ZALO-813602 format. One record per residue (C-alpha): residue number from 0; residue in three letters; chain; x, y, z negated. Coordinates in pm, 1 decimal, decimal comma. Layout:
@i=NUM | aa=ala | ch=A | X=X | Y=Y | Z=Z;
...
END
This chain:
@i=0 | aa=met | ch=A | X=-3484,0 | Y=3241,9 | Z=-813,7;
@i=1 | aa=asp | ch=A | X=-3447,2 | Y=2945,1 | Z=-541,5;
@i=2 | aa=leu | ch=A | X=-3290,0 | Y=3202,9 | Z=-286,2;
@i=3 | aa=leu | ch=A | X=-3027,3 | Y=3324,3 | Z=-534,3;
@i=4 | aa=ala | ch=A | X=-2948,0 | Y=2975,7 | Z=-622,4;
@i=5 | aa=ile | ch=A | X=-2885,0 | Y=2874,5 | Z=-278,6;
@i=6 | aa=phe | ch=A | X=-2668,9 | Y=3201,7 | Z=-219,9;
@i=7 | aa=ile | ch=A | X=-2449,8 | Y=3094,1 | Z=-506,4;
@i=8 | aa=phe | ch=A | X=-2439,5 | Y=2736,5 | Z=-366,9;
@i=9 | aa=cys | ch=A | X=-2305,7 | Y=2884,6 | Z=5,5;
@i=10 | aa=leu | ch=A | X=-2084,7 | Y=3121,5 | Z=-185,4;
@i=11 | aa=ile | ch=A | X=-1866,8 | Y=2811,7 | Z=-370,1;
@i=12 | aa=val | ch=A | X=-1874,3 | Y=2602,5 | Z=-83,2;
@i=13 | aa=met | ch=A | X=-1755,2 | Y=2893,4 | Z=155,2;
@i=14 | aa=leu | ch=A | X=-1476,7 | Y=2960,6 | Z=-114,9;
@i=15 | aa=phe | ch=A | X=-1390,2 | Y=2582,2 | Z=-124,1;
@i=16 | aa=trp | ch=A | X=-1372,0 | Y=2559,0 | Z=263,3;
@i=17 | aa=arg | ch=A | X=-1165,9 | Y=2870,8 | Z=257,2;
@i=18 | aa=arg | ch=A | X=-907,5 | Y=2715,0 | Z=1,3;
@i=19 | aa=arg | ch=A | X=-882,0 | Y=2401,6 | Z=205,4;
@i=20 | aa=lys | ch=A | X=-821,2 | Y=2580,7 | Z=490,5;
@i=21 | aa=asp | ch=A | X=-549,6 | Y=2769,0 | Z=336,4;
@i=22 | aa=ala | ch=A | X=-375,6 | Y=2493,6 | Z=186,0;
@i=23 | aa=glu | ch=A | X=-365,7 | Y=2299,5 | Z=518,3;
@i=24 | aa=arg | ch=A | X=-215,6 | Y=2615,5 | Z=668,7;
@i=25 | aa=ala | ch=A | X=70,3 | Y=2640,5 | Z=421,4;
@i=26 | aa=gln | ch=A | X=175,4 | Y=2289,8 | Z=453,2;
@i=27 | aa=tyr | ch=A | X=169,6 | Y=2306,7 | Z=842,2;
@i=28 | aa=leu | ch=A | X=416,2 | Y=2636,1 | Z=790,7;
@i=29 | aa=ile | ch=A | X=617,7 | Y=2476,1 | Z=500,9;
@i=30 | aa=lys | ch=A | X=665,5 | Y=2178,0 | Z=735,0;
@i=31 | aa=gln | ch=A | X=750,0 | Y=2379,4 | Z=1026,0;
@i=32 | aa=lys | ch=A | X=980,2 | Y=2559,7 | Z=821,0;
@i=33 | aa=cys | ch=A | X=1187,1 | Y=2273,6 | Z=699,9;
@i=34 | aa=gln | ch=A | X=1210,3 | Y=2114,6 | Z=1054,0;
@i=35 | aa=gln | ch=A | X=1348,4 | Y=2481,2 | Z=1164,2;
@i=36 | aa=leu | ch=A | X=1611,9 | Y=2446,8 | Z=913,8;
@i=37 | aa=asp | ch=A | X=1686,7 | Y=2117,4 | Z=939,8;
@i=38 | aa=leu | ch=A | X=1549,6 | Y=2012,1 | Z=557,0;
@i=39 | aa=gln | ch=A | X=1383,5 | Y=1702,7 | Z=433,6;
@i=40 | aa=leu | ch=A | X=1046,8 | Y=1798,4 | Z=298,1;
@i=41 | aa=leu | ch=A | X=968,6 | Y=1620,5 | Z=-30,9;
@i=42 | aa=asp | ch=A | X=683,6 | Y=1731,1 | Z=-192,6;
@i=43 | aa=val | ch=A | X=397,2 | Y=2063,2 | Z=-167,4;
@i=44 | aa=asn | ch=A | X=208,2 | Y=2203,1 | Z=-455,3;
@i=45 | aa=phe | ch=A | X=-24,8 | Y=2470,8 | Z=-520,1;
@i=46 | aa=lys | ch=A | X=108,2 | Y=2660,8 | Z=-784,5;
@i=47 | aa=arg | ch=A | X=-101,6 | Y=2995,7 | Z=-835,2;
@i=48 | aa=glu | ch=A | X=-314,5 | Y=3298,3 | Z=-721,2;
@i=49 | aa=lys | ch=A | X=-285,1 | Y=3641,8 | Z=-810,4;
@i=50 | aa=pro | ch=A | X=-253,9 | Y=3996,2 | Z=-653,1;
@i=51 | aa=gln | ch=A | X=50,4 | Y=4081,7 | Z=-565,9;
@i=52 | aa=lys | ch=A | X=223,5 | Y=4380,9 | Z=-337,2;
@i=53 | aa=met | ch=A | X=291,5 | Y=4231,2 | Z=24,6;
@i=54 | aa=ala | ch=A | X=381,9 | Y=4450,4 | Z=315,6;
@i=55 | aa=gly | ch=A | X=326,3 | Y=4768,2 | Z=132,5;
@i=56 | aa=tyr | ch=A | X=-47,2 | Y=4685,4 | Z=33,5;
@i=57 | aa=trp | ch=A | X=-242,9 | Y=4503,1 | Z=-267,5;
@i=58 | aa=arg | ch=A | X=-321,6 | Y=4151,3 | Z=-161,6;
@i=59 | aa=trp | ch=A | X=-472,1 | Y=3853,9 | Z=-304,9;
@i=60 | aa=cys | ch=A | X=-167,2 | Y=3606,1 | Z=-270,4;
@i=61 | aa=arg | ch=A | X=-136,5 | Y=3218,9 | Z=-304,9;
@i=62 | aa=phe | ch=A | X=155,0 | Y=3107,5 | Z=-372,2;
@i=63 | aa=tyr | ch=A | X=270,4 | Y=2721,2 | Z=-298,1;
@i=64 | aa=gln | ch=A | X=554,9 | Y=2550,9 | Z=-432,6;
@i=65 | aa=phe | ch=A | X=722,1 | Y=2302,7 | Z=-201,3;
@i=66 | aa=glu | ch=A | X=1074,4 | Y=2058,2 | Z=-305,4;
@i=67 | aa=phe | ch=A | X=1291,0 | Y=1989,5 | Z=-27,2;
@i=68 | aa=ser | ch=A | X=1618,8 | Y=1820,1 | Z=54,6;
@i=69 | aa=ser | ch=A | X=1926,1 | Y=1932,9 | Z=267,0;
@i=70 | aa=thr | ch=A | X=2166,6 | Y=1624,6 | Z=208,6;
@i=71 | aa=gly | ch=A | X=1921,0 | Y=1351,3 | Z=91,2;
@i=72 | aa=asp | ch=A | X=2084,8 | Y=1349,8 | Z=-228,4;
@i=73 | aa=ser | ch=A | X=2005,3 | Y=1701,7 | Z=-361,2;
@i=74 | aa=arg | ch=A | X=1633,2 | Y=1847,1 | Z=-463,5;
@i=75 | aa=tyr | ch=A | X=1557,4 | Y=2225,9 | Z=-445,2;
@i=76 | aa=gln | ch=A | X=1231,6 | Y=2437,1 | Z=-502,2;
@i=77 | aa=gly | ch=A | X=1129,0 | Y=2666,8 | Z=-275,4;
@i=78 | aa=gln | ch=A | X=789,5 | Y=2892,9 | Z=-230,3;
@i=79 | aa=leu | ch=A | X=548,0 | Y=3013,9 | Z=24,6;
@i=80 | aa=ile | ch=A | X=352,1 | Y=3317,2 | Z=-67,4;
@i=81 | aa=met | ch=A | X=67,3 | Y=3373,1 | Z=134,7;
@i=82 | aa=ala | ch=A | X=-195,4 | Y=3656,0 | Z=188,8;
@i=83 | aa=gly | ch=A | X=-445,5 | Y=3636,8 | Z=483,2;
@i=84 | aa=ser | ch=A | X=-266,8 | Y=3590,1 | Z=806,7;
@i=85 | aa=gln | ch=A | X=98,5 | Y=3717,8 | Z=650,1;
@i=86 | aa=tyr | ch=A | X=312,0 | Y=3527,5 | Z=478,5;
@i=87 | aa=lys | ch=A | X=660,4 | Y=3494,1 | Z=335,5;
@i=88 | aa=phe | ch=A | X=896,4 | Y=3217,9 | Z=256,3;
@i=89 | aa=glu | ch=A | X=1156,4 | Y=3224,5 | Z=-79,5;
@i=90 | aa=leu | ch=A | X=1423,5 | Y=2970,0 | Z=-29,6;
@i=91 | aa=pro | ch=A | X=1726,0 | Y=2902,5 | Z=-308,8;
@i=92 | aa=val | ch=A | X=2071,1 | Y=2881,6 | Z=-164,7;
@i=93 | aa=tyr | ch=A | X=2112,9 | Y=2493,8 | Z=-72,7;
@i=94 | aa=arg | ch=A | X=2433,4 | Y=2285,8 | Z=12,4;
@i=95 | aa=val | ch=A | X=2447,0 | Y=2214,3 | Z=398,4;
@i=96 | aa=ala | ch=A | X=2523,5 | Y=1844,8 | Z=486,9;
@i=97 | aa=asp | ch=A | X=2919,6 | Y=1819,6 | Z=504,0;
@i=98 | aa=asp | ch=A | X=2915,8 | Y=1607,7 | Z=838,3;
@i=99 | aa=leu | ch=A | X=2792,5 | Y=1902,4 | Z=1066,5;
@i=100 | aa=phe | ch=A | X=3122,0 | Y=2056,9 | Z=1015,3;
@i=101 | aa=glu | ch=A | X=3332,4 | Y=1735,2 | Z=1100,7;
@i=102 | aa=gly | ch=A | X=3460,3 | Y=1642,7 | Z=1417,8;
END
């Protein structure tokens, strides 16, 4: 009985550790994407987990929702879908700052 309790405890710790690691990686990927597109990152939240077809295979996916601004006065919501080492971004159409085209 003690061995079963230790096993269950270790499993819970391992799952918690994995979720934490995935959340840190999601934060890094979202931050990197926003810098690449010259967007201001406002907020990142874990949304849900569910099985989904990704790259032709059914995978257990984690969904992270994030908010960003492109002009400083607008707010948009994007999504990062992660499945293991694979990920994809879903971004809405957003307004580009007008000062990029002046001059």
